N, C-alpha and C positions, 0 to 999 in steps of 0.2 A: 504494500500500500504506500501511496505517496505521502510525504510529510506535509502537514499543513503549513503553507507559506506564511501564515500569520506569525509564526515563531521566527522572527527575523534575525535574532542575535545569537542563537545557539540551537543545536539539535536536541530537542527535549528527550529525556529518558523515559521510554515507555515502561520499563521495569520499575524504575523509581516511582513513577506515578501509580502503577498498580499496587505496589507495596504500601504506599501512603493511603491509598483508597481503602485497602483492606484493613489497615490499622484503625482508621477513622470509623469504618463501618463496625468493627468489633467493639470499639470504645462506645459507640452510640448504642448498640444492642445491650452491652453490659451496663451502661448508665441507666437505660430504661428498666432493666431487670432490677437494679439496685433501688431505683425510685419506687418500684412496685413492692419489692420485698420489704424495704424499710419504711414504706409509706412516707416518702420525703418529697413532697411537692416543692419544697424549698429550692431544689436543684432543677426546676423546670427549664430555666434559661440555659443552664449548662447542657442539658439534653438538646435544646434547639441549636445551640452553637455547634455541638458535635455533629448534629445532623446536617447543618449547612456546610460544614467542612467536608463531610462525606460526599454531598452533592457536588461540591466544587471540584473535587479531584476525580469524581466520576466523569464530569464534563471535560476535565483536562485529559483524562485517559482516552476518552472517545475522540476528542479533537486532534490528538497527536497523529492518528493514522487516518483521519478523514479530511481529505483536502477541501479547503474552503468551508469547513464547518464553523460558521461564525458563532452560533449560539453556544456550542460546547466550549469554544475558545473564551468567550466572554464570561461564561459561568466559571470556568476554571481560573480565569485571571482576576475576576472582580469579587466573587463570593468570599474567597479567603480574606479579603480586606475587611468585610463587615462581620464575619462570623465571630471573631474574638470579642466583639462588643457584648454578645450574649453571655460568653463565659465570664467576662469581667463583671457583669451584673450579678452573677452568682457569687463571685468573690466578695462583692460589697454586701450582699444579703447575708452570707454566712458570717462575715466579720461582725455585722450588726447584731446577729443572734448571739455570737460569743460574748460581745460586750454586755448585752442584756442578761445573759445567763450567769455571768461570772462576777460582775461588778457589784460590790456592796451598795446598799441603798444610799449611804451618805456620800459615795463617790460618783453616783450617777449625775454628774453636773458638768457643765461646759468647762469650768475652771480646772477640772481634773482630766477630762477627756479631750479638751480643746474644741470639741463640737458638742452641742446638746445631743444627748443620746437618741432622742426621738427623731433627730434630723440626720443621723449618720448615713443610714441607707438611702433615704430620699435624695439627699444632696448629691451623692456620688452616682446614683442611678439616673437622676435627671441630667447630670453632666454627661454621663455615658450615652443616654438617649439622644441628647442634642448632637453629640459628635457622630453618633450613628446616623442620624437624619442627614447631616451634612455629607457624610461619606456616601450614603445611599443616593443622594441627589447627584453627587459626582459620578457614581457608578452609572446612573441612568443617562447622564449627559454623554459619558464616554460610549456607552452602548449605542446611543442614537447616532453617534458619529460613524458607526460601521453600517448603519441602515440594514440590520440583519434580516429584515423581512424581504427586502429587495436590494441586495448588495450590487454595487457596480464593480465589475471585474474587468480589468484591462491587462492583457498580456500575462494572465495567470496571477495577477495581484489584485487584492481588494482595495478599492479607492476609499480612503477615509477622510472625513472632514477634519482638517487639521485644527481649525478654530474651536470646534466642539471638543475635540480631544484635549486641547490645551486647557479650556475652561473646566472640563470635568476633572482633569488631573489636579488642577489647583484646588478645587473643592475637596477632593479626596485628601490632598495634602493638608488642607486646613483642618479637616476632621481628625486626621491622624495626629496632628500636633495637639489638638484639644485632648485627645486620648492620652498622649504622653504627659501633659500637664496634670490631668486627672489622676493617672496612675502614680505620678510622682507624689502628689499630695496624699493619696491613699497609702502609699508605701511608708511615708513619713509617719502618718497617724497610726498605722497598723504596727510598725516596728516599735514605736514608742509605747504602745499599749502592751506589747509583749514584755517589756521591762517593768512597767508599773504594775502589771497584773501578777507578778511573782509574789506579791504580798497578799493577794486575795485568797480567801479560803471558802470558795462557793460550796453549796450543798449538792455536790455532784462528784463524779469520779475524776481523778486527776488527768485522765487521758484527753480532756478538753485542750490541754496545752499542746498536744501533738497536732490537733486540728488547727490550732492557732498558728503553729509553725507552718503547717501545710498551706494555709491561706496566704500567709506572708510570702512564702516561696512562690506560690502560684501567681500572686500579684506582681512579684518581681519578674517572673518569666514573661508574663503578658506585657509588662512595661518594656522589657528588652526587645520583644517582638515588635512593639509599636515604634521603637527607635529605628529598627531596621526598615520598617515601612516608610518612616519619614525620610530616610536617606533614599529610598527607592524612588519616591516622587519628587525629590529635590531637583533633579535635572534629568534630561533624556539620555538614553544610552549612547547616542551618537556624539554626546559632549563629554564622554568619559565616565559615565555612571556605571561603575564596576558591578554593583549589586544587581542591576537589571540585566546586564550583558552576560552574567554567569549563573547558570541554573542551580549550582550547589548552594548559593546564598539563600535561595527560596527554601530548600529543604533543611538546611542547618539553622538558619536564623528565623524562620517562620514555622515550619512544620514541627521541628523537634521541640521548641518551647511550648507550643500549643499541646502537643501530644503528652509532654511531661506534666503540664497543668492538669490535663484530664486524668492522667495516671495518679497524680496526687489526690484528687477527689475520689478516685476509685479505692485507693488504699485507706485514706483517712476520710471515710464517708461521714458526713454530719449525722446521719441516722444512727451511727454507732458511737458517737462521741457527745451528742447533745440530748437532753431530755426530750421526750416526745412533744411537749408543748412548744418547743422552739424550732421544730422542723417543718411546720406548716407553711403554706404560701404566705399567709399573713400572721402577724404576731399580735396577740391580745395583750397590749402593754399594761392595761389597767389590772388584768388578772395577774400578770407578772409582778407588778408593784405591790399588789395585795399580798402575794405569796412572800415576797421579800420582807414586807412589814411583819407578817406573822412569824417569820423565822428570825427576825432581827434579835440581836443581843443588845440589851440596854445596859449601859454602864452608869452606875450611880455611886460616886465616891470610889471606893476600892472594891466594890462588890459587883457581881455580874448577875443580871436578871434575865431569866429565860423561861418561857412558857414550856413546862416539861412535856406537854402533849405535842408541842410543835418544835421540839428542840432537836430535830434530826440534822444537826450541823456539827462542824468541828469547832470546839471552843478553844480559842487561842488566848493564852494569858490568864486562864482560869486560876483562881486562888484555891489551891488544893487544901489549904489550912483553914478554909472558911468553916464557920459553925455548921452543925448538922442541918439547920433549917435551909441551908443553901445547896443541899445535895438532892439528887433525884429521889423522890419519894418523901421528901420533907415538906415543910410548909413554905412554899416558894413565895416570897414577897412580890408584890406588883410594882412595876416601875412608876416613878412619880407621874402625876397626871399631866404636868406641863410637858414632859418628854413625849408622852403619847400624843398629845395634841400637836406638837411640833412635827412629829413623824407623819401624822395624818395630813398636815398641811403640805409637807414636802412630797408625800405620795400624790396628792392631787395636782401639784404644780408640775411634777416631772411627767406624769402620765398623760397630761393634756396634749 
């Protein structure tokens, strides 16, 4: 079969494209199975992103051996640009759930987290959505430049509208730069949280820290991939753009980071590391705040006050020499009224 002449700067590897297609397909199927088995709609966008990547390389594989197949070429070239936006959205959502699940009530404030906890996921997801829309517009403009429904072919070459291609490329580049900025801010916030959360003792298994490390690593990989894409659209290959003129850059700097990100979520699946109330598509923040308040440890002077029926927590700094009335089964004193009222006020303010 003749090679598609749309690949101007290198002879694409059919074997490489097949291998990546199969890997993405296996990842998509496994991600779907994990979501069903662990009842984790939280990772819906990860599943979508993996599916888009699979379609992208199916299109690339088909277009390599089908001369003048414009649709396959466009799908294989442009879908990988927008697919990681869905995967990034899952990173933001999982990070937000980790924050809500592990941060003590008194630390759920902007001065401790740098961002109000209720706005962590919305801010990054909206930023990601905006960059996705800009990139999608660029993809549409570039696709229209090829006129895939009725292409013009002269001497075996597809005639492309240069002005539309340039305009679409600039839009894609702008969207990728937005992604880089968003990922950079997210990485800063996420890695900082990793260090401040070492002092937290949430009412859950310690393996949530593994998930936190996995999310940080995934965000870093997606950010590195976005940097590669920003270089890709910085200048055309005929002006010395090495990353566009060499196919290995696509596989090493785009496919491998995305595949590693998917692998991280397969191994450190949120359904195995977070309580069930935190892995739904939406989080009931009021319920979470009420639970944190019920499990809270109230400190009054040198004594610790805990509701014994709700004290399924790790007590840190408990006075083991306290009188018998402070032990389980004794006459537990209630926290001062003003402390309960302040906690209730804080509950309402944060959960809104």
